C-alpha positions in Angstrom: 57.2 76.2 68.1 54.8 79.4 67.0 55.9 83.0 66.6 54.1 83.9 69.6 56.0 81.4 71.7 59.3 82.4 70.0 58.4 86.3 70.7 57.5 85.2 74.5 60.6 83.5 75.0 62.8 86.1 73.3 60.9 88.8 75.6 61.8 86.7 78.7 65.4 86.2 77.9 65.4 90.1 77.1 63.6 90.6 80.3 66.3 88.4 82.3 69.1 90.2 80.7 67.8 93.9 81.8 67.4 92.5 85.3 71.1 91.4 85.5 72.3 94.6 83.9 71.6 96.6 87.1 73.2 93.6 89.2 76.4 93.5 87.1 76.5 97.5 87.0 76.1 97.5 90.9 79.0 94.9 91.1 81.2 96.9 89.0 80.8 99.9 91.1 81.1 98.3 94.3 84.3 96.5 93.3 85.7 99.7 91.9 84.7 101.4 95.3 86.5 98.7 97.0 89.5 99.0 94.7 89.7 102.8 95.0 89.5 102.7 98.9 92.3 99.9 99.0 94.3 102.1 96.8 93.6 105.2 98.9 94.6 103.3 101.9 97.8 102.0 100.7 98.7 105.3 99.7 98.5 106.9 103.1 101.8 107.8 104.5 103.2 108.2 100.9 103.0 112.0 100.7 106.1 114.3 100.8 108.0 114.9 104.0 106.1 117.9 105.2 107.8 119.8 108.2 108.7 116.7 109.9 105.2 115.4 110.2 105.8 111.7 110.4 102.2 110.7 109.5 102.6 112.0 106.2 105.9 110.7 105.1 106.9 109.3 101.6 109.0 106.3 101.2 111.8 108.7 100.7 110.6 110.6 103.9 110.5 107.4 106.0 114.0 106.6 105.0 115.4 110.1 105.7 113.6 110.1 109.2 114.8 106.7 110.3 118.3 106.5 112.2 119.2 103.1 110.8 117.7 101.0 107.9 119.2 97.4 107.7 118.6 94.0 106.7 119.5 90.7 108.6 118.4 87.9 110.9 116.9 88.6 114.4 119.5 87.5 116.9 117.5 88.3 120.1 114.2 89.7 121.1 112.9 90.0 124.6 111.6 92.5 127.2 113.3 96.0 127.3 113.8 96.4 131.1 110.7 97.5 133.0 108.6 98.8 130.2 106.3 97.2 128.3 108.7 97.4 125.4 110.5 94.7 123.2 114.5 94.9 122.9 115.6 93.5 119.4 118.8 92.6 118.2 119.5 92.3 114.3 122.8 90.6 112.8 123.2 92.8 110.0 123.8 91.4 106.5 123.2 94.9 104.5 123.2 98.3 106.1 121.2 100.8 104.0 121.5 103.7 106.2 124.0 104.7 107.6 125.4 104.1 104.0 128.4 101.7 104.1 128.2 101.2 107.6 130.5 98.7 109.4 127.7 98.0 111.8 127.2 94.0 112.3 124.5 94.4 114.8 121.7 96.9 115.2 119.7 97.1 118.7 116.7 98.9 118.9 113.5 98.9 121.1 110.2 98.8 120.0 107.0 99.9 122.0 105.0 97.1 120.9 104.4 94.7 123.8 103.6 91.5 121.7 106.7 92.5 119.3 108.6 89.1 120.7 106.2 87.1 118.4 107.1 89.1 115.2 110.6 89.5 115.6 111.1 85.7 116.1 114.8 84.7 116.6 116.1 83.8 113.2 113.5 85.6 111.2 115.1 87.4 108.2 113.7 91.1 107.8 114.3 94.7 106.8 114.0 97.2 109.4 113.5 100.9 109.5 114.3 102.4 112.8 112.6 105.9 113.5 114.9 108.7 114.8 112.2 109.7 117.3 112.3 107.7 120.6 109.4 105.5 121.3 108.0 105.3 117.8 107.7 101.7 116.6 110.1 100.5 113.7 109.0 99.7 110.2 109.8 95.8 109.7 109.3 93.7 106.8 110.0 89.9 107.3 110.9 87.4 104.7 107.7 85.1 104.0 105.0 87.7 104.7 102.6 89.3 102.3 103.9 92.5 101.2 101.7 95.7 101.8 101.3 96.3 97.9 101.3 93.8 95.1 102.3 90.1 95.2 105.5 88.5 96.4 107.4 88.7 99.7 107.4 91.5 102.1 111.2 91.6 102.5 111.8 91.6 98.7 109.3 94.5 98.2 110.9 96.6 101.1 114.3 96.0 99.9 113.0 97.4 96.3 111.5 100.3 97.7 114.3 101.1 100.3 116.7 100.9 97.3 114.4 103.4 95.3 114.0 105.7 98.0 117.6 106.2 99.3 118.9 108.6 96.5 116.0 111.1 97.1 116.0 110.4 100.9 119.7 111.6 101.1 118.5 115.1 99.8 115.7 115.4 102.4 115.9 116.6 106.3 113.7 115.3 108.9 112.9 117.8 111.4 112.0 115.1 113.9 115.5 113.6 113.6 117.3 116.9 114.5 119.1 116.7 117.8 118.6 112.8 118.0 122.1 111.1 117.9 
């Protein structure tokens, strides 16, 4: 190979590397933008309790504004009267709120018409029942993917509820006032 051929092949290699540099940089920027968007979306609803605005509640705020937080197995799920809502009965293993509750069954209604498919009889889950009537509960079912990270949705929810309870006890939820 002559010196000229070596220079040409070196220049071609450098040219290829220069072409890939903008592509690689663009890929990093796109992935960074996607990661930032995913992070921002996952943080929605994780701001502090602000005058009872349910759309901007932190984990502590969600627990504070829940009338009940419990973990157990779905015993029943079916239509709630003439409404398009679903009535769910949960056999409670752990009651987080009210604390130390002797309640062995939690009955709640969710406005979601197709909720029977999600609240399958026998499914193990953790449920946060909102204080305000007509709002959908937050439910985390065993075996589902968690909202953040890896693992199991039920385990993830259990960990963040346990972490949120101490702070939630110091918060008041304006939306739960007057609701029994």
